[in-house]
GUVEXVO-743913 format. One line per field, with one value per atom (N, C-alpha, C, O): x, y, z; atom name. Coordinates in steps of 0.2 Angstrom, whole numbers. Layout:
east = c(X, ...)
north = c(Y, ...)
up = c(Z, ...)
site = c(CA, ...)
// end
This chain:
east = c(4, 0, 5, 9, 3, 8, 6, 0, 13, 13, 8, 10, 3, -1, 0, -2, 5, 6, 14, 19, 14, 22, 23, 19, 32, 36, 35, 37, 33, 31, 25, 24, 20, 14, 12, 14, 9, 5, 0, -5, 1, -4, -12, -13, -16, -25, -24, -22, -29, -28, -35, -37, -39, -45, -43, -38, -48, -44, -54, -57, -56, -63, -62, -60, -66, -65, -72, -77, -72, -78, -78, -82, -71, -74, -75, -78, -73, -74, -77, -74, -85, -88, -88, -90, -85, -84, -78, -77, -72, -67, -68, -72, -64, -64, -59, -57, -58, -56, -53, -48, -56, -54, -54, -57, -50, -47, -46, -41, -50, -46, -43, -46, -37, -34, -30, -27, -32, -30, -25, -26, -18, -14, -14, -12, -16, -14, -20, -26, -14, -17, -18, -20, -14, -11, -19, -21, -21, -27, -26, -25, -25, -24, -28, -29, -33, -37, -34, -31, -36, -32, -37, -40, -36, -41, -36, -31, -42, -37, -42, -47, -40, -44, -40, -33, -44, -44, -44, -49, -39, -41, -37, -33, -39, -37, -29, -28, -25, -19, -13, -14, -8, -2, 3, 4, 8, 13, 16, 17, 19, 21, 27, 28, 32, 37, 35, 38, 29, 25, 20, 17, 18, 14, 15, 21, 12, 14, 17, 19, 17, 20, 17, 20, 10, 4, 4, 2, 6, 5, 4, 5, 2, -1, 3, 8, 2, 6, 1, -5, 5, 2, 7, 13, 3, 8, 4, -2, 9, 6, 6, 11, 2, 4, 3, -3, 6, 7, 6, 8, 2, -1, -2, -3, -2, -3, -9, -8, -13, -17, -14, -10, -16, -14, -16, -13, -20, -21, -21, -25, -17, -14, -8, -6, -6, -1, -4, -9, 0, -2, -3, -8, 4, 2, 1, 2, -3, -4, 0, 3, 1, 6, 3, -3, 8, 5, 4, 8, -1, -2, 3, 3, 5, 11, 8, 12, 3, -1, 1, 4, -1, 1, 9, 11, 12, 20, 22, 27, 18, 19, 25, 27, 27, 30, 28, 26, 31, 31, 37, 41, 38, 42, 46, 44, 52, 56, 54, 54, 52, 48, 44, 45, 40, 32, 35, 34, 39, 42, 44, 42, 50, 50, 46, 45, 42, 35, 32, 31, 30, 24, 31, 28, 36, 38, 40, 40, 42, 41, 34, 33, 29, 21, 21, 19, 23, 22, 27, 24, 32, 39, 32, 28, 31, 28, 24, 25, 19, 11, 13, 9, 17, 21, 22, 22, 25, 29, 21, 21, 18, 10, 6, 2, 8, 4, 8, 14, 3, 7, 4, -2, 10, 7, 4, 0, 5, 5, -2, -6, -5, -12, -17, -23, -15, -19, -21, -26, -17, -16, -13, -9, -16, -13, -18, -23, -18, -21, -17, -13, -18, -15, -20, -25, -19, -21, -17, -12, -21, -19, -19, -23, -16, -16, -14, -8, -21, -20, -20, -25, -14, -14, -13, -8, -19, -21, -19, -23, -14, -15, -19, -17, -25, -29, -25, -24, -22, -21, -13, -13, -8, -1, 1, 0, 4, 6, 12, 15, 14, 21, 20, 15, 23, 23, 17, 12, 18, 13, 13, 9, 20, 21, 20, 20, 21, 20, 11, 9, 8, 2, 0, -2, 1, -1, 0, -3, 6, 7, 1, -1, 2, -5, -11, -14, -13, -23, -20, -19, -16, -16, -16, -21, -13, -13, -22, -25, -23, -30, -34, -40, -34, -37, -38, -43, -30, -28, -32, -36, -30, -34, -41, -43, -43, -51, -52, -58, -48, -49, -47, -50, -44, -40, -47, -50, -50, -56, -62, -67, -62, -68, -66, -71, -62, -59, -62, -65, -61, -61, -70, -74, -73, -81, -83, -86, -83, -85, -84, -89, -79, -78, -71, -69, -70, -63, -57, -53, -56, -54, -56, -61, -52, -54, -56, -51, -61, -62, -57, -55, -52, -47, -41, -36, -42, -35, -34, -39, -28, -26, -19, -14, -22, -17, -15, -10, -18, -14, -9, -11, -4, 3, 2, 0, 3, 3, 0, 2, -3, -4, 4, 8, 4, 10, 7, 1, 12, 12, 16, 21, 18, 22, 22, 16, 28, 26, 33, 38, 32, 40, 43, 40, 48, 52, 58, 62, 59, 66, 69, 66, 75, 77, 75, 77, 73, 70, 74, 73, 80, 81, 84, 85, 87, 91, 85, 86, 81, 73, 69, 67, 68, 65, 59, 55, 57, 50, 47, 50, 40, 36, 32, 30, 29, 27, 27, 22, 33, 32, 28, 28, 25, 20, 27, 33, 24, 28, 32, 38, 29, 33, 41, 46, 40, 44, 49, 55, 45, 51, 57, 63, 54, 60, 63, 66, 64, 65, 70, 76, 70, 71, 80, 82, 85, 91, 92, 96, 87, 87, 80, 75, 78, 72, 71, 75, 67, 68, 61, 56, 60, 53, 53, 58, 49, 51, 43, 37, 44, 39, 41, 47, 33, 36, 28, 22, 31, 25, 21, 23, 16, 13, 18, 19, 21, 25, 31, 35, 33, 39, 45, 51, 43, 50, 49, 44, 56, 55, 55, 57, 53, 50, 55, 57, 56, 61, 62, 58, 69, 71, 73, 78, 71, 75, 77, 72, 82, 85, 92, 98, 89, 96, 95, 91, 101, 104, 103, 105, 99, 99, 101, 100, 104, 110, 115, 119, 115, 122, 120, 114, 126, 125, 124, 125, 119, 115, 120, 123, 121, 124, 120, 114, 124, 119, 114, 109, 116, 110, 104, 99, 106, 100, 96, 90, 99, 96, 92, 87, 94, 91, 84, 79, 85, 80, 73, 67, 75, 71, 68, 62, 72, 69, 64, 58, 66, 59, 55, 50, 54, 49, 45, 39, 48, 43, 40, 34, 44, 42, 35, 30, 35, 29, 23, 17, 25, 19, 14, 8, 19, 16, 13, 7, 15, 9, 4, -1, 2, -4, -7, -13, -4, -7, -8, -13, -7, -9, -14, -18, -18, -22, -28, -34, -26, -29, -34, -40, -28, -32, -36, -41, -32, -36, -44, -48, -46, -52, -56, -61, -54, -56, -59, -65, -55, -55, -62, -67, -62, -68, -73, -79, -74, -78, -83, -89, -78, -81, -86, -85, -89, -95, -91, -87, -93, -89, -92, -98, -88, -91, -95, -93, -99, -105, -99, -94, -102, -98, -100, -97)
north = c(-4, 0, 7, 9, 9, 18, 22, 23, 25, 28, 34, 38, 36, 43, 48, 53, 44, 50, 53, 50, 59, 60, 58, 55, 58, 54, 56, 52, 61, 63, 63, 63, 61, 59, 51, 46, 51, 44, 40, 44, 34, 31, 34, 38, 31, 33, 26, 21, 34, 30, 27, 28, 25, 23, 20, 16, 23, 19, 20, 25, 13, 14, 8, 3, 11, 10, 4, 4, 0, -3, -9, -13, -12, -17, -23, -27, -25, -30, -30, -31, -28, -28, -30, -26, -36, -39, -37, -37, -34, -30, -24, -20, -22, -17, -11, -6, -12, -8, -11, -15, -9, -13, -6, -1, -8, -5, -7, -12, -6, -8, -4, -1, -5, 1, -1, -6, 3, 2, 7, 12, 6, 10, 7, 1, 11, 9, 3, 3, -4, -8, -15, -20, -12, -16, -15, -10, -20, -20, -24, -30, -21, -23, -24, -18, -29, -29, -29, -34, -23, -23, -22, -18, -27, -27, -27, -30, -23, -23, -26, -23, -31, -34, -32, -33, -31, -30, -35, -38, -37, -44, -41, -36, -45, -45, -49, -52, -47, -48, -48, -47, -48, -49, -53, -57, -52, -60, -59, -54, -66, -66, -62, -61, -60, -57, -50, -47, -48, -39, -41, -36, -46, -47, -44, -44, -41, -38, -29, -25, -28, -22, -17, -12, -17, -14, -9, -3, -11, -9, -15, -21, -12, -16, -16, -12, -20, -20, -21, -23, -20, -19, -23, -23, -28, -33, -35, -35, -37, -37, -43, -46, -46, -50, -50, -49, -51, -49, -57, -62, -57, -62, -60, -54, -65, -64, -69, -74, -68, -73, -75, -72, -81, -87, -84, -86, -79, -78, -71, -68, -67, -59, -58, -53, -62, -63, -66, -70, -64, -66, -75, -77, -78, -86, -86, -83, -92, -95, -98, -103, -95, -96, -101, -100, -105, -111, -107, -104, -108, -103, -106, -112, -101, -103, -110, -115, -110, -114, -121, -125, -122, -129, -131, -137, -125, -126, -128, -131, -126, -128, -122, -123, -116, -112, -106, -106, -100, -95, -92, -93, -89, -88, -82, -80, -79, -74, -67, -62, -67, -61, -59, -55, -63, -63, -61, -55, -65, -64, -55, -52, -54, -47, -41, -36, -44, -38, -38, -32, -41, -42, -40, -40, -38, -35, -29, -25, -27, -20, -18, -13, -20, -17, -15, -10, -21, -21, -14, -12, -12, -8, -4, -2, -2, 5, 8, 12, 4, 4, 5, 7, 4, 4, 11, 13, 16, 21, 26, 32, 22, 27, 27, 31, 23, 21, 23, 24, 23, 26, 18, 17, 13, 8, 9, 5, 13, 13, 14, 11, 18, 19, 14, 15, 8, 2, -2, -6, 0, -6, -14, -15, -20, -25, -27, -30, -26, -28, -27, -22, -33, -33, -32, -35, -27, -26, -28, -25, -35, -38, -32, -28, -33, -30, -33, -32, -36, -41, -40, -38, -41, -37, -42, -46, -43, -47, -44, -39, -47, -44, -47, -53, -44, -47, -47, -52, -40, -39, -37, -32, -40, -35, -33, -37, -27, -23, -20, -15, -22, -17, -14, -15, -12, -9, -10, -7, -18, -22, -18, -15, -19, -19, -10, -7, -7, 1, 3, 8, -1, 0, -3, 1, -9, -12, -8, -9, -4, -1, 7, 10, 8, 13, 13, 17, 7, 4, 1, 7, -3, -5, 0, 0, 6, 11, 14, 16, 14, 18, 12, 14, 6, 1, 2, 4, 3, 3, 10, 9, 15, 21, 19, 19, 17, 16, 10, 9, 6, 1, 6, 4, 12, 14, 17, 16, 21, 26, 21, 23, 16, 11, 8, 6, 8, 6, 12, 11, 16, 22, 24, 24, 24, 25, 19, 21, 15, 7, 9, 9, 11, 12, 7, 7, 3, 0, 4, 2, 8, 14, 20, 22, 23, 30, 36, 37, 39, 45, 48, 50, 49, 53, 51, 54, 45, 41, 43, 44, 44, 46, 40, 41, 35, 30, 32, 28, 36, 38, 42, 45, 43, 48, 51, 57, 48, 51, 45, 39, 48, 43, 42, 46, 36, 36, 33, 31, 33, 31, 28, 29, 26, 22, 24, 26, 25, 24, 22, 23, 18, 17, 23, 28, 23, 28, 27, 28, 26, 25, 26, 29, 25, 28, 24, 18, 26, 23, 25, 31, 24, 29, 35, 39, 36, 41, 45, 48, 45, 49, 47, 42, 51, 49, 49, 53, 42, 41, 39, 35, 41, 39, 35, 34, 31, 26, 21, 21, 17, 12, 5, 2, 3, -2, -7, -6, -12, -18, -17, -18, -16, -14, -9, -10, -3, 2, -2, -1, -7, -10, -13, -13, -17, -22, -18, -22, -12, -7, -5, -5, -1, 3, 0, -5, 7, 5, 6, 3, 9, 11, 9, 10, 6, 5, 6, 3, 11, 13, 13, 14, 12, 10, 16, 16, 20, 25, 24, 24, 25, 27, 31, 32, 35, 41, 44, 42, 49, 49, 56, 58, 58, 67, 70, 74, 70, 75, 76, 80, 73, 72, 68, 70, 63, 60, 51, 48, 51, 43, 39, 40, 32, 27, 21, 17, 21, 17, 19, 24, 16, 18, 12, 10, 10, 2, 7, 10, 6, 9, 4, 3, 2, -4, -1, 1, -2, -1, -9, -14, -10, -15, -15, -21, -10, -7, -4, -6, 2, 6, 9, 11, 9, 15, 20, 23, 24, 31, 36, 34, 43, 47, 51, 50, 54, 56, 61, 62, 64, 70, 65, 65, 60, 55, 54, 56, 51, 50, 56, 54, 62, 66, 68, 70, 66, 70, 62, 63, 57, 51, 54, 55, 55, 56, 62, 62, 67, 71, 71, 76, 68, 65, 61, 61, 56, 50, 55, 54, 59, 65, 68, 68, 70, 74, 68, 70, 62, 57, 55, 55, 55, 52, 57, 55, 63, 69, 68, 66, 68, 67, 60, 59, 55, 49, 51, 48, 54, 55, 60, 58, 65, 69, 64, 65, 59, 55, 50, 49, 46, 43, 48, 46, 55, 58, 60, 62, 60, 60, 55, 56, 49, 41, 41, 40, 42, 43, 48, 47, 53, 58, 55, 55, 52, 51, 43, 41, 40, 34, 30, 30, 28, 23, 20, 16, 23, 18, 10, 9, 7, -3, 0, 6, -3, -6, -8, -12, -4, -8, -16, -19)
up = c(1, 0, 0, 3, -3, -6, 3, 5, 4, 10, 10, 5, 14, 10, 16, 15, 22, 27, 28, 25, 31, 32, 36, 41, 36, 42, 48, 53, 50, 55, 60, 66, 54, 57, 59, 56, 65, 67, 61, 58, 61, 58, 60, 65, 56, 59, 64, 65, 69, 77, 79, 73, 82, 84, 92, 93, 96, 103, 106, 108, 106, 110, 117, 116, 122, 128, 129, 125, 134, 135, 133, 135, 126, 121, 125, 121, 132, 136, 142, 148, 142, 147, 154, 158, 154, 162, 165, 171, 160, 164, 167, 164, 172, 175, 171, 174, 165, 162, 154, 153, 150, 142, 138, 139, 132, 128, 122, 122, 114, 109, 104, 99, 105, 100, 93, 93, 88, 80, 81, 83, 78, 74, 68, 67, 62, 56, 57, 60, 54, 55, 59, 57, 65, 70, 76, 76, 79, 83, 87, 86, 94, 100, 104, 106, 108, 115, 120, 121, 125, 130, 139, 142, 141, 147, 154, 155, 160, 166, 171, 172, 174, 179, 187, 188, 191, 197, 203, 204, 206, 211, 219, 220, 222, 229, 229, 224, 234, 235, 228, 222, 232, 229, 228, 232, 222, 224, 230, 233, 233, 238, 241, 247, 236, 239, 242, 246, 240, 242, 246, 248, 250, 255, 261, 263, 264, 271, 270, 275, 266, 264, 262, 259, 262, 262, 255, 255, 248, 242, 237, 238, 231, 228, 220, 220, 215, 210, 203, 203, 198, 192, 187, 187, 184, 180, 174, 174, 167, 162, 157, 158, 153, 149, 143, 142, 137, 130, 126, 129, 120, 116, 112, 111, 105, 98, 98, 101, 94, 91, 85, 82, 84, 78, 72, 67, 71, 64, 64, 60, 69, 70, 65, 66, 61, 54, 49, 49, 44, 38, 38, 36, 41, 42, 51, 56, 50, 57, 62, 61, 68, 71, 79, 80, 82, 85, 93, 96, 94, 102, 108, 110, 110, 116, 120, 121, 122, 128, 125, 128, 119, 115, 115, 116, 114, 113, 121, 122, 126, 133, 138, 143, 133, 136, 131, 125, 135, 132, 129, 133, 124, 118, 122, 128, 120, 122, 122, 126, 116, 113, 120, 124, 119, 124, 130, 131, 134, 137, 141, 146, 135, 136, 134, 137, 129, 129, 134, 136, 138, 146, 150, 156, 151, 154, 152, 157, 147, 146, 148, 151, 147, 146, 153, 155, 157, 165, 168, 173, 166, 169, 166, 170, 160, 159, 164, 168, 162, 167, 176, 179, 178, 185, 185, 191, 181, 181, 181, 184, 179, 179, 187, 188, 191, 196, 202, 202, 209, 216, 217, 217, 218, 220, 227, 228, 231, 239, 239, 243, 234, 234, 233, 234, 232, 229, 234, 234, 239, 245, 243, 238, 246, 244, 239, 241, 231, 226, 219, 218, 216, 210, 204, 205, 198, 193, 188, 186, 184, 178, 171, 172, 167, 161, 155, 152, 153, 146, 140, 137, 136, 130, 125, 124, 120, 114, 109, 108, 104, 97, 92, 90, 90, 85, 78, 74, 77, 69, 71, 75, 68, 69, 62, 58, 61, 56, 60, 57, 64, 65, 75, 76, 78, 84, 88, 91, 88, 93, 100, 103, 102, 109, 112, 117, 107, 108, 107, 109, 104, 103, 110, 114, 111, 119, 125, 130, 125, 131, 133, 138, 125, 125, 128, 131, 125, 126, 130, 130, 134, 141, 144, 148, 145, 150, 150, 155, 145, 146, 146, 147, 146, 152, 159, 162, 160, 167, 170, 175, 168, 170, 172, 177, 167, 167, 173, 176, 174, 180, 187, 192, 187, 193, 195, 200, 188, 192, 192, 192, 193, 194, 202, 205, 203, 210, 216, 221, 213, 217, 216, 221, 211, 211, 215, 221, 215, 217, 226, 230, 228, 235, 239, 244, 233, 234, 235, 239, 233, 237, 238, 235, 244, 248, 241, 236, 241, 236, 234, 229, 242, 242, 238, 235, 237, 232, 225, 222, 224, 217, 217, 219, 213, 211, 204, 202, 200, 195, 193, 188, 194, 194, 186, 186, 182, 176, 170, 171, 164, 159, 156, 158, 151, 150, 141, 140, 137, 132, 126, 129, 122, 119, 111, 109, 106, 100, 98, 101, 91, 88, 84, 82, 83, 75, 74, 78, 68, 64, 59, 55, 57, 50, 45, 46, 41, 33, 29, 29, 25, 19, 20, 15, 28, 30, 33, 39, 31, 35, 41, 41, 46, 53, 51, 48, 55, 52, 58, 62, 60, 66, 64, 58, 69, 71, 64, 60, 65, 58, 58, 63, 53, 51, 51, 52, 49, 46, 42, 43, 34, 29, 29, 26, 33, 34, 41, 41, 46, 50, 47, 49, 42, 40, 34, 30, 33, 28, 33, 31, 41, 43, 45, 46, 45, 47, 56, 60, 57, 64, 66, 62, 72, 74, 82, 86, 84, 91, 93, 90, 101, 103, 109, 113, 110, 116, 122, 120, 129, 132, 136, 138, 137, 140, 145, 144, 150, 152, 148, 143, 151, 151, 152, 147, 157, 158, 155, 158, 149, 145, 149, 148, 153, 158, 154, 154, 151, 148, 153, 159, 152, 155, 152, 155, 147, 144, 137, 135, 133, 127, 125, 128, 118, 116, 108, 106, 106, 101, 96, 98, 91, 89, 81, 77, 80, 71, 69, 72, 64, 60, 56, 53, 51, 48, 50, 54, 48, 50, 56, 58, 60, 66, 65, 60, 71, 71, 75, 80, 71, 76, 82, 82, 86, 92, 89, 92, 82, 82, 79, 81, 73, 72, 80, 81, 84, 91, 94, 97, 94, 94, 90, 93, 82, 79, 81, 81, 81, 83, 90, 90, 95, 100, 101, 104, 97, 96, 93, 93, 90, 84, 87, 86, 92, 96, 104, 106, 106, 109, 108, 112, 101, 97, 97, 98, 97, 92, 99, 99, 106, 111, 113, 115, 114, 116, 112, 116, 105, 102, 103, 101, 106, 110, 116, 116, 120, 126, 125, 129, 121, 120, 119, 122, 113, 112, 117, 117, 122, 127, 132, 135, 134, 138, 135, 139, 128, 124, 126, 129, 126, 125, 132, 133, 137, 144, 145, 149, 143, 145, 142, 145, 137, 133, 136, 134, 139, 140, 146, 152, 143, 148, 153, 152, 160, 165, 166, 166, 167, 169, 174, 176, 175, 180, 189, 190, 192, 199, 199, 203)
site = c(N, CA, C, O, N, CA, C, O, N, CA, C, O, N, CA, C, O, N, CA, C, O, N, CA, C, O, N, CA, C, O, N, CA, C, O, N, CA, C, O, N, CA, C, O, N, CA, C, O, N, CA, C, O, N, CA, C, O, N, CA, C, O, N, CA, C, O, N, CA, C, O, N, CA, C, O, N, CA, C, O, N, CA, C, O, N, CA, C, O, N, CA, C, O, N, CA, C, O, N, CA, C, O, N, CA, C, O, N, CA, C, O, N, CA, C, O, N, CA, C, O, N, CA, C, O, N, CA, C, O, N, CA, C, O, N, CA, C, O, N, CA, C, O, N, CA, C, O, N, CA, C, O, N, CA, C, O, N, CA, C, O, N, CA, C, O, N, CA, C, O, N, CA, C, O, N, CA, C, O, N, CA, C, O, N, CA, C, O, N, CA, C, O, N, CA, C, O, N, CA, C, O, N, CA, C, O, N, CA, C, O, N, CA, C, O, N, CA, C, O, N, CA, C, O, N, CA, C, O, N, CA, C, O, N, CA, C, O, N, CA, C, O, N, CA, C, O, N, CA, C, O, N, CA, C, O, N, CA, C, O, N, CA, C, O, N, CA, C, O, N, CA, C, O, N, CA, C, O, N, CA, C, O, N, CA, C, O, N, CA, C, O, N, CA, C, O, N, CA, C, O, N, CA, C, O, N, CA, C, O, N, CA, C, O, N, CA, C, O, N, CA, C, O, N, CA, C, O, N, CA, C, O, N, CA, C, O, N, CA, C, O, N, CA, C, O, N, CA, C, O, N, CA, C, O, N, CA, C, O, N, CA, C, O, N, CA, C, O, N, CA, C, O, N, CA, C, O, N, CA, C, O, N, CA, C, O, N, CA, C, O, N, CA, C, O, N, CA, C, O, N, CA, C, O, N, CA, C, O, N, CA, C, O, N, CA, C, O, N, CA, C, O, N, CA, C, O, N, CA, C, O, N, CA, C, O, N, CA, C, O, N, CA, C, O, N, CA, C, O, N, CA, C, O, N, CA, C, O, N, CA, C, O, N, CA, C, O, N, CA, C, O, N, CA, C, O, N, CA, C, O, N, CA, C, O, N, CA, C, O, N, CA, C, O, N, CA, C, O, N, CA, C, O, N, CA, C, O, N, CA, C, O, N, CA, C, O, N, CA, C, O, N, CA, C, O, N, CA, C, O, N, CA, C, O, N, CA, C, O, N, CA, C, O, N, CA, C, O, N, CA, C, O, N, CA, C, O, N, CA, C, O, N, CA, C, O, N, CA, C, O, N, CA, C, O, N, CA, C, O, N, CA, C, O, N, CA, C, O, N, CA, C, O, N, CA, C, O, N, CA, C, O, N, CA, C, O, N, CA, C, O, N, CA, C, O, N, CA, C, O, N, CA, C, O, N, CA, C, O, N, CA, C, O, N, CA, C, O, N, CA, C, O, N, CA, C, O, N, CA, C, O, N, CA, C, O, N, CA, C, O, N, CA, C, O, N, CA, C, O, N, CA, C, O, N, CA, C, O, N, CA, C, O, N, CA, C, O, N, CA, C, O, N, CA, C, O, N, CA, C, O, N, CA, C, O, N, CA, C, O, N, CA, C, O, N, CA, C, O, N, CA, C, O, N, CA, C, O, N, CA, C, O, N, CA, C, O, N, CA, C, O, N, CA, C, O, N, CA, C, O, N, CA, C, O, N, CA, C, O, N, CA, C, O, N, CA, C, O, N, CA, C, O, N, CA, C, O, N, CA, C, O, N, CA, C, O, N, CA, C, O, N, CA, C, O, N, CA, C, O, N, CA, C, O, N, CA, C, O, N, CA, C, O, N, CA, C, O, N, CA, C, O, N, CA, C, O, N, CA, C, O, N, CA, C, O, N, CA, C, O, N, CA, C, O, N, CA, C, O, N, CA, C, O, N, CA, C, O, N, CA, C, O, N, CA, C, O, N, CA, C, O, N, CA, C, O, N, CA, C, O, N, CA, C, O, N, CA, C, O, N, CA, C, O, N, CA, C, O, N, CA, C, O, N, CA, C, O, N, CA, C, O, N, CA, C, O, N, CA, C, O, N, CA, C, O, N, CA, C, O, N, CA, C, O, N, CA, C, O, N, CA, C, O, N, CA, C, O, N, CA, C, O, N, CA, C, O, N, CA, C, O, N, CA, C, O, N, CA, C, O, N, CA, C, O, N, CA, C, O, N, CA, C, O, N, CA, C, O, N, CA, C, O, N, CA, C, O, N, CA, C, O, N, CA, C, O, N, CA, C, O, N, CA, C, O, N, CA, C, O, N, CA, C, O, N, CA, C, O, N, CA, C, O, N, CA, C, O, N, CA, C, O, N, CA, C, O, N, CA, C, O, N, CA, C, O, N, CA, C, O, N, CA, C, O, N, CA, C, O, N, CA, C, O, N, CA, C, O, N, CA, C, O, N, CA, C, O, N, CA, C, O, N, CA, C, O, N, CA, C, O)
// end
């Protein structure tokens, strides 16, 4: 498909909340042809190593449906173990979302954020962070509205979003789809808070090494994209129908 957007422009974005009505928070995010369903589930209790500390936990799991790609992938449950990529992305999402939350405010409760890729066309981990954050924010609001947390609780520190950026043909390109990603000399994923603070930066030279100047250009493009993503998160959250208590 011919490219119809500027190098510094995000792919068409859709973010719909409430797509999984049984969950305390849920969001379906579409970035171009990449589609990820994210749910946030609240449970009493924390991992054993956190018991008695009076704080909560946020954790994430990432997975791809068998036909989220052009050829069918075998379910990891059938293989009997999760792949290294799945584990790495799950940990990235968890780290990113914990940066958004005051865990002390949660008490000894855990929020599980599940991110299932329905269709993959590049940038699935970034879409999962952005969609997962929106589902998590909805779940935190649910905890306060239902009295699970006191009305004075402010568990959400700041919204977080993520975007990919890269060097393709010596140009900085934002929000890489699969076709751009496989042609990129440099591939970078950036996670930031709404206050402009970095949570994670993953940059890899797939082709030629990159300069400090190129790194700065990619960083600025990513920051611009994340600002737009967080604005869309806020718009979606403001217009969302809250899940039932």
